[in-house]
Every structure is written in C-alpha cells, then in structure tokens.
All heavy atoms as an XYZ file, in Angstrom:
1006
protein
N      81.848     90.027     96.489
C      82.498     90.983     97.362
C      83.321     90.283     98.442
O      84.436     90.657     98.698
C      81.435     91.898     97.976
C      81.944     93.040     98.821
S      82.366     92.795    100.543
C      80.941     92.180    101.326
N      82.765     89.250     99.066
C      83.452     88.571    100.167
C      84.867     88.128     99.801
O      85.774     88.212    100.606
C      82.650     87.356    100.642
C      81.501     87.733    101.551
C      82.036     88.194    102.886
C      80.901     88.507    103.827
N      81.210     89.555    104.756
N      85.051     87.655     98.589
C      86.375     87.215     98.177
C      87.231     88.378     97.671
O      88.331     88.177     97.202
C      86.282     86.115     97.116
C      85.578     86.585     95.861
O      84.867     87.587     95.871
N      85.760     85.863     94.773
N      86.723     89.597     97.788
C      87.466     90.773     97.328
C      87.757     91.737     98.474
O      87.727     92.938     98.322
C      86.698     91.478     96.203
C      86.642     90.628     94.932
C      85.901     91.277     93.793
N      86.248     92.673     93.647
C      85.349     93.636     93.413
N      84.072     93.350     93.306
N      85.722     94.884     93.289
N      88.059     91.176     99.642
C      88.428     91.987    100.804
C      89.945     91.926    100.971
O      90.524     90.844    101.064
C      87.736     91.477    102.086
C      86.220     91.621    101.953
C      88.253     92.232    103.309
C      85.438     91.013    103.095
N      90.573     93.097    100.996
C      92.015     93.159    101.241
C      92.298     92.722    102.670
O      91.548     93.071    103.581
C      92.530     94.594    101.088
O      92.384     95.055     99.785
N      93.398     91.993    102.871
C      93.776     91.643    104.239
C      94.024     92.916    105.060
O      94.499     93.922    104.530
C      95.083     90.865    104.067
C      95.086     90.410    102.650
C      94.312     91.440    101.886
N      93.725     92.866    106.345
C      93.964     94.011    107.219
C      95.454     94.325    107.291
O      95.857     95.471    107.235
C      93.413     93.736    108.634
O      92.021     93.411    108.511
C      93.549     94.949    109.526
N      96.260     93.279    107.420
C      97.719     93.438    107.413
C      98.275     92.601    106.272
O      98.152     91.381    106.276
C      98.328     92.984    108.732
C      97.967     93.879    109.908
C      98.778     93.547    111.147
N     100.202     93.711    110.968
C     100.857     94.880    111.019
N     100.206     95.984    111.207
N     102.166     94.917    110.884
N      98.869     93.266    105.326
C      99.445     92.570    104.174
C     100.915     92.316    104.483
O     101.694     93.254    104.649
C      99.249     93.388    102.876
C      97.748     93.574    102.611
C      99.948     92.698    101.707
C      97.414     94.558    101.515
N     101.252     91.045    104.595
C     102.610     90.650    104.976
C     103.431     90.161    103.783
O     104.648     90.221    103.806
C     102.554     89.540    106.036
C     101.796     89.924    107.308
C     102.560     90.903    108.177
O     103.796     90.954    108.086
O     101.909     91.618    108.961
N     102.731     89.616    102.785
C     103.424     89.117    101.593
C     102.519     89.280    100.391
O     101.298     89.425    100.518
C     103.842     87.663    101.774
C     102.690     86.704    102.011
C     103.154     85.278    102.300
O     104.377     85.044    102.358
O     102.292     84.413    102.455
N     103.137     89.270     99.219
C     102.391     89.403     97.969
C     102.727     88.236     97.052
O     103.877     87.824     96.968
C     102.771     90.712     97.249
C     102.396     92.024     97.916
C     102.983     93.187     97.119
C     100.893     92.166     98.046
N     101.708     87.742     96.347
C     101.945     86.778     95.276
C     102.470     87.567     94.078
O     102.354     88.800     94.019
C     100.650     86.056     94.921
C     100.129     85.192     96.049
C      98.816     84.549     95.695
C      98.320     83.736     96.876
N      96.871     83.629     96.911
N     102.994     86.861     93.088
C     103.620     87.512     91.936
C     102.681     88.463     91.188
O     103.126     89.464     90.638
C     104.174     86.455     90.982
N     101.378     88.168     91.190
C     100.427     88.993     90.433
C      99.695     90.018     91.304
O      98.759     90.659     90.854
C      99.407     88.105     89.713
C      98.486     87.376     90.675
O      98.852     87.052     91.802
N      97.281     87.111     90.224
N     100.104     90.170     92.570
C      99.409     91.087     93.476
C     100.145     92.420     93.587
O     101.376     92.463     93.606
C      99.251     90.458     94.861
C      98.285     89.296     94.852
C      98.144     88.617     96.203
O      99.091     88.624     97.009
O      97.060     88.039     96.439
N      99.350     93.485     93.705
C      99.863     94.849     93.819
C      99.348     95.462     95.120
O      98.148     95.437     95.394
C      99.402     95.724     92.624
C      99.789     95.087     91.283
C      99.946     97.151     92.757
C     101.270     94.962     91.019
N     100.259     96.019     95.901
C      99.963     96.692     97.172
C      99.603     98.147     96.855
O     100.445     98.904     96.369
C     101.222     96.601     98.050
C     101.107     97.203     99.413
C     100.524     96.502    100.452
C     101.635     98.468     99.682
C     100.462     97.040    101.734
C     101.576     99.009    100.953
C     100.988     98.294    101.981
N      98.358     98.527     97.112
C      97.890     99.885     96.806
C      97.871    100.681     98.108
O      97.164    100.327     99.047
C      96.487     99.850     96.160
C      96.033    101.264     95.800
C      96.495     98.954     94.920
N      98.651    101.755     98.130
C      98.862    102.503     99.370
C      98.651    103.999     99.174
O      98.726    104.517     98.070
C     100.277    102.240     99.911
C     101.378    102.812     99.035
C     102.002    104.004     99.377
C     101.784    102.161     97.877
C     103.011    104.535     98.585
C     102.791    102.681     97.077
C     103.402    103.881     97.430
N      98.391    104.681    100.284
C      98.284    106.125    100.270
C      99.670    106.735    100.328
O     100.496    106.347    101.155
N      99.921    107.681     99.425
C     101.243    108.298     99.339
C     101.103    109.817     99.427
O     100.014    110.338     99.670
C     101.906    107.906     98.013
O     101.165    108.443     96.931
N     102.215    110.496     99.210
C     102.157    111.937     99.034
C     102.726    112.253     97.660
O     103.436    111.432     97.071
C     102.877    112.682    100.167
C     104.329    112.278    100.303
O     105.117    112.400     99.372
N     104.693    111.781    101.480
N     102.384    113.397     97.129
C     102.767    113.726     95.753
C     104.269    113.716     95.529
O     104.731    113.380     94.442
C     102.184    115.088     95.355
C     100.688    115.083     95.072
C     100.153    116.508     94.952
C     100.393    114.293     93.797
N     105.035    114.045     96.567
C     106.488    114.084     96.409
C     107.140    112.703     96.525
O     108.338    112.563     96.297
C     107.105    115.046     97.424
O     106.778    114.643     98.732
N     106.346    111.687     96.869
C     106.895    110.336     96.964
C     107.855    110.147     98.123
O     108.761    109.334     98.054
N     107.637    110.893     99.204
C     108.456    110.718    100.404
C     107.785    109.659    101.279
O     106.900    109.959    102.068
C     108.613    112.046    101.151
C     109.397    113.043    100.375
N     109.458    114.370    100.709
C     110.155    112.913     99.254
C     110.224    115.012     99.836
N     110.646    114.149     98.952
N     108.208    108.426    101.084
C     107.579    107.264    101.714
C     108.209    106.984    103.077
O     108.818    105.947    103.300
C     107.713    106.044    100.805
C     107.242    106.257     99.413
N     106.005    106.779     99.110
C     107.859    106.036     98.215
C     105.871    106.848     97.788
N     106.982    106.408     97.242
N     108.040    107.919    104.018
C     108.735    107.842    105.289
C     108.059    107.047    106.383
O     108.704    106.697    107.364
N     106.762    106.772    106.253
C     106.062    106.117    107.356
C     104.850    105.339    106.837
O     104.452    105.477    105.682
C     105.608    107.161    108.384
N     104.264    104.551    107.732
C     103.032    103.838    107.430
C     103.146    102.878    106.262
O     104.203    102.292    105.998
N     102.028    102.736    105.551
C     101.970    101.803    104.412
C     102.944    102.209    103.311
O     103.481    101.362    102.602
C     100.545    101.729    103.873
N     103.192    103.514    103.173
C     104.119    103.982    102.136
C     105.539    103.475    102.396
O     106.230    103.034    101.478
C     104.093    105.510    102.064
N     105.931    103.519    103.645
C     107.267    103.014    103.992
C     107.353    101.512    103.739
O     108.348    101.012    103.208
C     107.579    103.347    105.449
C     108.978    102.949    105.856
C     109.225    103.277    107.322
N     110.600    102.984    107.633
C     111.444    103.852    108.168
N     111.046    105.068    108.437
N     112.666    103.495    108.436
N     106.292    100.787    104.108
C     106.234     99.348    103.853
C     106.330     99.075    102.349
O     107.056     98.184    101.911
C     104.938     98.773    104.428
C     104.736     97.267    104.329
C     105.786     96.511    105.122
C     103.335     96.902    104.802
N     105.596     99.865    101.559
C     105.621     99.705    100.099
C     107.041     99.869     99.556
O     107.473     99.118     98.678
C     104.674    100.717     99.445
N     107.756    100.851    100.081
C     109.117    101.110     99.610
C     110.092    100.029    100.103
O     110.907     99.529     99.325
C     109.583    102.492    100.091
C     110.944    102.890     99.534
S     111.450    104.540    100.034
C     111.805    104.282    101.769
N     109.978     99.672    101.369
C     110.935     98.723    101.939
C     110.741     97.287    101.477
O     111.699     96.520    101.428
C     110.873     98.761    103.475
C     111.449    100.040    104.042
O     112.161    100.779    103.363
N     111.124    100.322    105.288
N     109.500     96.919    101.125
C     109.217     95.514    100.802
C     108.914     95.241     99.338
O     109.226     94.168     98.839
C     108.010     95.013    101.624
C     108.146     95.099    103.124
C     108.697     93.864    103.813
N     108.094     92.600    103.541
C     107.141     92.022    104.261
N     106.631     92.634    105.310
N     106.717     90.839    103.948
N     108.223     96.188     98.637
C     107.658     95.828     97.340
C     107.982     96.765     96.183
O     107.308     96.743     95.164
C     106.148     95.625     97.475
C     105.840     94.484     98.403
C     106.253     93.190     98.270
C     105.085     94.534     99.605
N     105.788     92.436     99.325
C     105.068     93.242    100.161
C     104.407     95.565    100.270
C     104.397     92.934    101.344
C     103.742     95.258    101.464
C     103.756     93.955    101.980
N     108.972     97.608     96.342
C     109.477     98.330     95.173
C     108.991     99.735     94.923
O     109.310    100.308     93.874
N     108.231    100.340     95.854
C     107.891    101.755     95.673
C     109.209    102.538     95.675
O     110.150    102.177     96.383
C     106.970    102.250     96.790
N     109.288    103.590     94.885
C     110.516    104.373     94.754
C     110.372    105.724     95.451
O     109.365    106.406     95.282
C     110.842    104.621     93.278
C     111.130    103.355     92.493
C     112.581    102.955     92.615
C     112.934    101.839     91.670
N     112.882    100.529     92.258
N     111.396    106.086     96.208
C     111.454    107.403     96.830
C     111.392    108.441     95.712
O     112.078    108.311     94.701
C     112.753    107.555     97.623
C     112.784    108.802     98.453
C     113.310    109.995     98.080
C     112.248    108.976     99.760
N     113.139    110.913     99.087
C     112.483    110.314    100.140
C     111.578    108.142    100.651
C     112.090    110.834    101.365
C     111.192    108.661    101.874
C     111.443    109.981    102.224
N     110.528    109.415     95.840
C     110.397    110.467     94.836
C     109.281    110.228     93.829
O     108.980    111.099     93.022
N     108.662    109.038     93.855
C     107.534    108.758     92.957
C     106.306    108.469     93.816
O     106.204    107.414     94.439
C     107.826    107.569     92.046
C     106.680    107.318     91.067
C     106.956    106.210     90.086
C     105.745    106.047     89.159
N     105.830    104.869     88.334
N     105.355    109.403     93.816
C     104.194    109.289     94.681
C     102.923    108.819     94.012
O     101.916    108.617     94.679
N     102.963    108.648     92.689
C     101.736    108.301     91.959
C     101.981    107.121     91.032
O     102.969    107.092     90.291
C     101.244    109.500     91.106
C      99.925    109.174     90.419
C     101.109    110.762     91.941
N     101.075    106.148     91.087
C     101.074    105.082     90.101
C     101.871    103.845     90.468
O     102.277    103.648     91.609
N     102.078    103.010     89.439
C     102.702    101.698     89.589
C     104.215    101.807     89.681
O     104.840    102.521     88.896
C     102.325    100.826     88.386
C     102.768     99.367     88.444
C     101.946     98.601     89.479
C     102.620     98.720     87.078
N     104.762    101.105     90.641
C     106.212    100.972     90.780
C     106.456     99.676     91.529
O     105.941     99.490     92.631
C     106.791    102.159     91.541
C     108.296    102.252     91.483
C     108.842    102.491     90.082
O     108.429    103.464     89.423
O     109.698    101.694     89.655
N     107.209     98.768     90.926
C     107.411     97.455     91.532
C     106.068     96.766     91.684
O     105.265     96.733     90.738
N     105.798     96.236     92.873
C     104.510     95.608     93.159
C     103.653     96.534     94.008
O     102.916     96.098     94.889
C     104.701     94.270     93.872
C     104.984     93.112     92.930
C     105.007     91.795     93.678
O     106.033     91.389     94.222
N     103.870     91.117     93.702
N     103.749     97.841     93.710
C     102.989     98.829     94.461
C     102.303     99.811     93.514
O     102.715     99.986     92.366
C     103.892     99.648     95.420
O     104.722    100.528     94.652
C     104.747     98.754     96.281
N     101.244    100.437     94.042
C     100.561    101.509     93.315
C     100.243    102.600     94.334
O      99.525    102.355     95.304
C      99.273    101.004     92.652
C      98.664    102.008     91.702
C      98.816    101.864     90.324
C      97.968    103.120     92.171
C      98.280    102.790     89.439
C      97.430    104.052     91.294
C      97.593    103.880     89.935
O      97.069    104.814     89.071
N     100.820    103.792     94.129
C     100.623    104.903     95.039
C      99.460    105.796     94.636
O      99.342    106.170     93.469
N      98.607    106.106     95.606
C      97.502    107.052     95.421
C      97.725    108.198     96.413
O      97.644    107.986     97.628
C      96.132    106.386     95.675
C      95.891    105.255     94.671
C      95.018    107.437     95.598
C      94.591    104.485     94.891
N      98.027    109.398     95.922
C      98.282    110.521     96.830
C      97.060    110.883     97.677
O      95.947    110.996     97.154
C      98.640    111.673     95.889
C      99.082    111.011     94.623
C      98.253    109.767     94.527
N      97.315    111.069     98.980
C      96.232    111.385     99.917
C      96.568    112.565    100.828
O      95.764    112.929    101.670
C      95.925    110.171    100.815
O      97.101    109.819    101.547
C      95.440    108.984    100.000
N      97.737    113.170    100.663
C      98.219    114.165    101.622
C      98.149    115.609    101.104
O      98.647    116.511    101.755
C      99.681    113.860    101.990
C      99.907    112.484    102.557
S      99.348    112.301    104.244
C     100.582    113.254    105.086
N      97.523    115.848     99.956
C      97.617    117.155     99.317
C      96.429    118.078     99.556
O      96.387    119.167     99.014
C      97.848    116.985     97.803
C      96.692    116.341     97.058
C      96.643    114.832     97.188
O      97.546    114.210     97.703
N      95.569    114.234     96.729
N      95.453    117.665    100.326
C      94.284    118.512    100.562
C      93.099    117.675    100.993
O      93.263    116.653    101.649
N      91.901    118.076    100.583
C      90.686    117.363    100.959
C      90.407    116.156    100.087
O      91.162    115.841     99.161
N      89.308    115.499    100.401
C      88.894    114.292     99.676
C      88.755    114.571     98.175
O      89.106    113.727     97.350
C      87.567    113.755    100.268
C      86.990    112.638     99.422
C      87.783    113.269    101.689
N      88.296    115.769     97.829
C      88.119    116.122     96.413
C      89.433    116.087     95.641
O      89.441    115.859     94.429
C      87.442    117.492     96.275
C      88.218    118.602     96.968
O      88.727    118.378     98.091
O      88.309    119.702     96.407
N      90.565    116.268     96.335
C      91.862    116.223     95.649
C      92.356    114.792     95.466
O      93.270    114.548     94.686
C      92.943    117.033     96.395
O      93.284    116.354     97.612
C      92.475    118.454     96.697
N      91.769    113.858     96.201
C      92.156    112.446     96.109
C      91.392    111.749     94.982
O      91.916    110.864     94.303
C      91.904    111.730     97.459
C      92.714    112.399     98.573
C      92.227    110.239     97.365
C      92.344    111.940     99.970
N      90.157    112.170     94.747
C      89.267    111.508     93.787
C      89.875    111.290     92.399
O      89.788    110.185     91.860
C      87.943    112.262     93.673
C      86.935    111.539     92.779
C      85.615    112.265     92.714
C      84.548    111.538     91.938
N      84.955    110.641     90.865
N      90.530    112.301     91.785
C      91.093    112.053     90.442
C      92.128    110.928     90.428
O      92.222    110.183     89.449
C      91.736    113.385     90.050
C      91.157    114.403     90.973
C      90.714    113.683     92.209
N      92.868    110.797     91.513
C      93.881    109.733     91.589
C      93.237    108.364     91.775
O      93.721    107.372     91.234
C      94.879    110.029     92.718
C      95.687    111.276     92.451
C      95.404    112.458     93.112
C      96.723    111.272     91.515
C      96.132    113.620     92.867
C      97.451    112.416     91.264
C      97.159    113.587     91.939
O      97.880    114.729     91.679
N      92.153    108.307     92.537
C      91.416    107.047     92.697
C      90.786    106.658     91.358
O      90.859    105.497     90.944
C      90.353    107.147     93.810
C      89.470    105.901     93.831
C      91.016    107.344     95.172
N      90.199    107.623     90.662
C      89.603    107.342     89.346
C      90.657    106.815     88.371
O      90.407    105.845     87.634
C      88.946    108.595     88.773
C      87.670    108.996     89.515
O      87.129    108.170     90.283
O      87.226    110.140     89.309
N      91.841    107.426     88.378
C      92.926    106.970     87.489
C      93.356    105.560     87.871
O      93.624    104.724     86.988
C      94.107    107.932     87.567
N      93.410    105.271     89.165
C      93.761    103.925     89.624
C      92.748    102.899     89.128
O      93.121    101.835     88.624
C      93.856    103.880     91.158
C      93.722    102.491     91.700
C      94.716    101.547     91.495
C      92.576    102.106     92.382
C      94.576    100.248     91.964
C      92.430    100.813     92.861
C      93.435     99.880     92.650
N      91.466    103.200     89.270
C      90.420    102.262     88.842
C      90.538    101.996     87.339
O      90.458    100.842     86.897
C      89.020    102.772     89.240
C      88.883    102.784     90.773
C      87.921    101.920     88.611
C      87.667    103.528     91.295
N      90.763    103.032     86.563
C      90.960    102.859     85.110
C      92.174    101.990     84.823
O      92.147    101.124     83.953
C      91.109    104.218     84.418
C      89.805    104.997     84.366
O      88.721    104.394     84.534
O      89.867    106.229     84.160
N      93.250    102.217     85.560
C      94.474    101.431     85.393
C      94.199     99.961     85.694
O      94.606     99.071     84.944
C      95.568    101.981     86.315
C      96.880    101.270     86.185
C      97.802    101.664     85.220
C      97.205    100.202     87.011
C      99.014    100.995     85.088
C      98.405     99.542     86.891
C      99.322     99.938     85.923
N      93.514     99.699     86.802
C      93.218     98.314     87.199
C      92.367     97.611     86.144
O      92.588     96.431     85.856
C      92.526     98.292     88.555
N      91.410     98.320     85.569
C      90.562     97.734     84.520
C      91.399     97.283     83.328
O      91.079     96.292     82.676
C      89.520     98.747     84.051
C      88.388     98.976     85.016
C      87.440    100.023     84.447
C      86.326    100.357     85.392
N      85.471    101.447     84.881
N      92.474     98.005     83.038
C      93.336     97.694     81.886
C      94.370     96.627     82.207
O      95.078     96.167     81.320
C      94.043     98.964     81.410
C      93.099     99.988     80.832
C      93.816    101.281     80.509
C      92.819    102.328     80.039
N      93.350    103.678     80.148
N      94.491     96.241     83.479
C      95.493     95.264     83.901
C      94.825     94.135     84.686
O      95.097     93.910     85.867
C      96.581     95.956     84.727
C      97.379     96.930     83.920
N      96.984     98.235     83.725
C      98.511     96.769     83.212
C      97.857     98.837     82.949
N      98.798     97.974     82.623
N      93.957     93.416     83.983
C      93.180     92.339     84.597
C      94.038     91.165     85.062
O      93.565     90.320     85.821
C      92.105     91.847     83.616
C      91.013     92.869     83.349
C      90.133     93.090     84.558
O      89.710     92.158     85.222
N      89.861     94.349     84.869
N      95.286     91.112     84.631
C      96.186     90.041     85.056
C      96.718     90.275     86.470
O      97.367     89.405     87.043
C      97.355     89.914     84.075
C      98.154     91.209     83.952
O      97.538     92.303     83.895
O      99.393     91.132     83.905
N      96.449     91.431     87.035
C      96.925     91.787     88.372
C      95.759     91.858     89.362
O      94.642     92.195     88.996
C      97.614     93.153     88.357
C      98.705     93.288     87.324
C     100.033     92.884     87.888
C     101.155     93.178     86.920
N     101.965     92.015     86.650
N      96.049     91.566     90.619
C      95.096     91.723     91.721
C      95.594     92.908     92.548
O      96.737     92.916     93.014
C      95.035     90.461     92.615
C      94.650     89.233     91.801
C      94.090     90.679     93.803
C      93.271     89.256     91.224
N      94.740     93.906     92.719
C      95.105     95.125     93.436
C      94.529     95.075     94.850
O      93.310     95.083     95.021
C      94.608     96.353     92.671
C      95.284     96.517     91.345
C      94.767     95.909     90.206
C      96.455     97.254     91.227
C      95.400     96.042     88.978
C      97.097     97.384     90.002
C      96.568     96.782     88.871
N      95.415     95.007     95.843
C      95.030     94.946     97.246
C      95.103     96.362     97.821
O      96.183     96.861     98.130
C      95.953     93.997     98.006
C      96.020     92.558     97.470
C      97.049     91.745     98.246
C      94.653     91.899     97.523
N      93.957     96.989     97.937
C      93.888     98.376     98.404
C      93.940     98.399     99.926
O      93.170     97.706    100.592
C      92.599     99.065     97.893
C      92.504    100.500     98.401
C      92.533     99.022     96.361
N      94.848     99.199    100.471
C      94.903     99.420    101.912
C      93.909    100.534    102.253
O      93.302    101.123    101.363
C      96.321     99.832    102.348
O      96.652    101.072    101.720
C      97.346     98.764    101.973
N      93.750    100.829    103.518
C      92.857    101.926    103.921
C      93.554    103.260    103.636
O      93.935    104.000    104.542
C      92.466    101.799    105.388
C      91.471    100.704    105.637
C      90.854    100.756    107.026
O      91.239    101.598    107.856
O      89.955     99.929    107.277
N      93.698    103.561    102.340
C      94.408    104.781    101.950
C      93.753    106.002    102.580
O      92.534    106.091    102.684
C      94.492    104.949    100.420
C      93.131    105.271     99.822
C      95.109    103.746     99.740
C      93.192    106.047     98.542
N      94.591    106.919    103.021
C      94.091    108.167    103.585
C      93.582    108.077    105.005
O      93.263    109.091    105.613
N      93.501    106.869    105.573
C      92.892    106.689    106.895
C      93.925    106.544    108.005
O      93.585    106.214    109.131
C      91.956    105.481    106.877
S      90.587    105.675    105.729
N      95.170    106.810    107.687
C      96.226    106.771    108.701
C      96.743    108.181    108.918
O      96.041    109.054    109.430
N      97.951    108.414    108.452
C      98.628    109.696    108.644
C      97.838    110.861    108.017
O      97.811    111.958    108.564
C     100.058    109.625    108.050
C     100.877    108.585    108.819
C     100.743    110.985    108.102
C     102.144    108.155    108.131
N      97.173    110.621    106.895
C      96.421    111.693    106.220
C      95.199    112.145    107.022
O      94.703    113.254    106.831
C      95.997    111.260    104.816
N      94.694    111.269    107.906
C      93.659    111.677    108.844
C      92.206    111.601    108.389
O      91.326    112.124    109.066
N      91.944    110.945    107.266
C      90.562    110.784    106.815
C      89.946    109.540    107.444
O      90.645    108.709    108.020
C      90.502    110.682    105.284
C      90.991    111.915    104.583
C      92.262    111.947    104.014
C      90.202    113.047    104.489
C      92.729    113.077    103.368
C      90.650    114.188    103.841
C      91.921    114.210    103.285
N      88.638    109.392    107.293
C      87.932    108.217    107.810
C      87.487    107.349    106.630
O      87.365    107.844    105.499
C      86.675    108.635    108.601
O      85.756    109.270    107.701
C      87.027    109.579    109.746
N      87.192    106.063    106.890
C      86.647    105.220    105.828
C      85.360    105.816    105.237
O      85.121    105.691    104.033
C      86.386    103.887    106.521
C      87.404    103.845    107.601
C      87.495    105.276    108.099
N      84.564    106.484    106.057
C      83.320    107.095    105.558
C      83.603    108.192    104.535
O      82.786    108.440    103.650
C      82.507    107.667    106.733
C      81.897    106.609    107.633
C      82.899    105.900    108.553
O      83.991    106.448    108.834
O      82.584    104.773    108.979
N      84.757    108.829    104.639
C      85.144    109.877    103.686
C      85.792    109.300    102.423
O      85.560    109.789    101.324
C      86.131    110.853    104.343
C      85.523    111.691    105.450
C      86.571    112.480    106.202
O      87.499    111.867    106.786
O      86.461    113.719    106.207
N      86.613    108.261    102.584
C      87.404    107.727    101.462
C      86.673    106.648    100.670
O      86.741    106.619     99.434
C      88.763    107.189    101.968
C      89.591    108.313    102.631
C      89.548    106.535    100.836
C      90.004    109.439    101.706
N      85.978    105.747    101.339
C      85.342    104.615    100.652
C      84.460    105.037     99.471
O      84.513    104.385     98.415
C      84.549    103.771    101.640
N      83.643    106.088     99.580
C      82.800    106.456     98.431
C      83.588    106.774     97.151
O      83.049    106.638     96.049
C      82.046    107.702     98.922
C      81.989    107.525    100.411
C      83.313    106.896    100.767
N      84.855    107.132     97.291
C      85.685    107.380     96.108
C      85.865    106.106     95.290
O      86.162    106.166     94.100
C      87.057    107.925     96.516
C      87.086    109.228     97.302
C      88.528    109.596     97.659
C      86.419    110.356     96.537
N      85.687    104.954     95.933
C      85.886    103.655     95.280
C      84.582    103.031     94.771
O      84.560    101.859     94.412
C      86.595    102.690     96.236
C      88.051    103.010     96.425
C      88.460    103.860     97.441
C      89.010    102.494     95.568
C      89.799    104.180     97.614
C      90.351    102.805     95.724
C      90.749    103.650     96.755
N      83.512    103.796     94.722
C      82.212    103.290     94.251
C      82.341    102.588     92.899
O      81.792    101.508     92.689
C      81.214    104.455     94.170
C      79.822    104.035     93.760
C      79.084    103.420     94.921
C      77.662    103.083     94.518
N      77.159    101.919     95.234
N      83.085    103.192     91.970
C      83.255    102.609     90.627
C      84.064    101.308     90.652
O      84.072    100.573     89.676
C      83.937    103.606     89.692
C      83.106    104.823     89.361
C      83.888    105.763     88.448
C      83.160    107.069     88.240
N      84.018    108.054     87.560
N      84.734    101.026     91.763
C      85.535     99.797     91.866
C      84.702     98.592     92.285
O      85.170     97.459     92.223
C      86.671    100.001     92.872
N      83.459     98.831     92.693
C      82.616     97.728     93.174
C      82.498     96.602     92.158
O      82.413     95.436     92.537
C      81.214     98.238     93.533
C      81.166     99.025     94.811
C      79.756     99.476     95.159
O      79.098    100.110     94.305
O      79.315     99.184     96.285
N      82.480     96.921     90.874
C      82.295     95.906     89.833
C      83.597     95.529     89.123
O      83.570     94.778     88.154
C      81.279     96.402     88.784
O      81.768     97.612     88.208
C      79.911     96.634     89.410
N      84.719     96.032     89.615
C      86.022     95.713     89.012
C      86.612     94.544     89.791
O      87.111     94.700     90.906
C      86.961     96.949     89.020
C      88.279     96.612     88.324
C      86.284     98.145     88.347
N      86.535     93.373     89.197
C      86.824     92.112     89.889
C      88.242     91.989     90.429
O      88.472     91.228     91.365
C      86.532     90.924     88.969
C      85.053     90.749     88.658
C      84.212     90.422     89.887
O      84.664     89.641     90.744
O      83.101     90.973     89.995
N      89.200     92.706     89.865
C      90.583     92.562     90.320
C      90.989     93.621     91.349
O      92.150     93.710     91.710
C      91.560     92.543     89.149
C      91.536     93.810     88.327
O      90.519     94.492     88.229
N      92.653     94.131     87.700
N      90.018     94.402     91.830
C      90.279     95.363     92.907
C      89.666     94.814     94.198
O      88.474     94.558     94.264
C      89.698     96.759     92.598
C      90.379     97.371     91.375
C      89.849     97.679     93.811
C      89.811     98.726     90.961
N      90.527     94.635     95.197
C      90.105     94.174     96.515
C      90.183     95.368     97.460
O      91.198     96.063     97.493
C      91.013     93.054     97.014
C      90.936     91.815     96.172
N      91.000     90.564     96.715
C      90.795     91.633     94.837
C      90.904     89.652     95.757
N      90.783     90.289     94.602
N      89.125     95.602     98.218
C      89.046     96.750     99.113
C      89.052     96.318    100.573
O      88.632     95.199    100.898
C      87.765     97.550     98.835
C      87.628     98.162     97.449
C      86.257     98.809     97.287
C      88.733     99.178     97.191
N      89.475     97.220    101.461
C      89.418     96.904    102.900
C      87.980     96.669    103.356
O      87.045     97.274    102.815
C      89.985     98.160    103.562
C      90.735     98.873    102.501
C      90.047     98.537    101.212
N      87.825     95.825    104.350
C      86.492     95.494    104.856
C      85.717     96.738    105.287
O      84.520     96.856    105.030
C      86.607     94.513    106.021
C      85.272     93.929    106.428
C      85.419     92.677    107.287
O      86.519     92.422    107.813
O      84.411     91.972    107.414
N      86.399     97.686    105.925
C      85.688     98.901    106.356
C      85.219     99.746    105.171
O      84.192    100.412    105.258
C      86.570     99.748    107.297
C      86.828     99.025    108.620
C      87.285     99.924    109.744
N      88.415    100.782    109.414
C      88.807    101.793    110.192
N      88.185    102.073    111.324
N      89.854    102.514    109.843
N      85.934     99.704    104.044
C      85.454    100.405    102.841
C      84.199     99.730    102.306
O      83.233    100.379    101.940
C      86.534    100.440    101.751
C      87.650    101.432    101.983
C      87.897    101.994    103.228
C      88.488    101.783    100.941
C      88.943    102.907    103.430
C      89.516    102.690    101.114
C      89.750    103.255    102.352
N      84.214     98.380    102.257
C      83.041     97.634    101.791
C      81.838     97.942    102.677
O      80.721     98.088    102.197
C      83.303     96.133    101.762
C      84.082     95.648    100.579
C      85.314     95.049    100.607
C      83.710     95.717     99.195
N      85.707     94.749     99.322
C      84.748     95.142     98.448
C      82.591     96.224     98.523
C      84.712     95.050     97.046
C      82.550     96.134     97.141
C      83.600     95.543     96.421
N      82.054     98.026    103.991
C      80.953     98.318    104.925
C      80.301     99.655    104.586
O      79.068     99.768    104.617
C      81.463     98.343    106.366
O      81.893     97.054    106.741
N      81.099    100.645    104.273
C      80.561    101.967    103.897
C      79.828    101.877    102.562
O      78.709    102.388    102.418
C      81.687    103.018    103.827
C      81.171    104.332    103.247
C      82.288    103.252    105.222
N      80.433    101.214    101.581
C      79.838    101.131    100.240
C      78.527    100.337    100.245
O      77.652    100.602     99.438
C      80.827    100.497     99.259
C      82.035    101.357     98.905
C      83.060    100.543     98.125
C      81.616    102.591     98.122
N      78.411     99.376    101.151
C      77.204     98.524    101.179
C      76.109     99.043    102.082
O      75.103     98.384    102.269
C      77.606     97.105    101.608
C      78.405     96.397    100.535
O      78.180     96.625     99.344
N      79.349     95.588    100.936
N      76.266    100.230    102.648
C      75.208    100.813    103.499
C      74.043    101.255    102.658
O      74.165    101.712    101.559
C      75.758    102.005    104.284
C      76.504    101.578    105.523
C      76.894    102.775    106.364
C      77.681    102.311    107.572
N      78.244    103.398    108.324
C-alpha cells in the first residue's frame, strides 16, 4: 500500500501514468482537477467518462455516492485490463462535488488489491480503518 499512494499534487506524469480525476457527465472540464486534466494531459471537452490522453474521468457531479459507484467499478475493471499503466487517482468527488473521503474511499474497496491503482493517502486511511 505504501508505494501505492497518489501524490497530493500531481505536477507531471511518466509515459505509463494516467491521471484519474472527478468529472461531470457532460465533460465540461472548467475547474479543479478536471481543468488540469484537460490543460495538461489530454482530457477532451465534452467527454466526461473514461480514458482520454493520459487521463481517466470518473463522473462525480450527477447525484449521490450511489451514482458514482458504477463509474468507479468500471474504472477498476478497466485498470485490471491495462496492467501496463499506473493509475494515479486524485481525491475524486472531494472538491467541487462536495463529498468527503469517508464517503468516496469505500467505493474503491475493490481497488485495494489492484497493484496498478494508486489512491490518495486519505482514501487509504479510510479503507484501512
């Protein structure tokens, strides 16, 4: 786990790294990590879900935590199929969307054993309680 903590501030990516960010379904990447994803690593305006460039969008703005879970599950399945990539998950949903790590981290329970998924330290803290 210790070697699978996403940096708090991701400033650069290696060729095999993917920036995983919270998006909205319409792909309007106007602020926060979504804007960074679009401006630096290839997220596309109008695409709010999945892989684009060196980014992977997980929608977090469409309702409660229960509406985010299917997208997190799809992401985990995707990461399992792409072991050549390292997925650096940001604190999705914990900025503009207004959720807490205590609400979002449990969605990543299935990612605990997926070696190429790196989670934020605060998510690990919740999962390891």
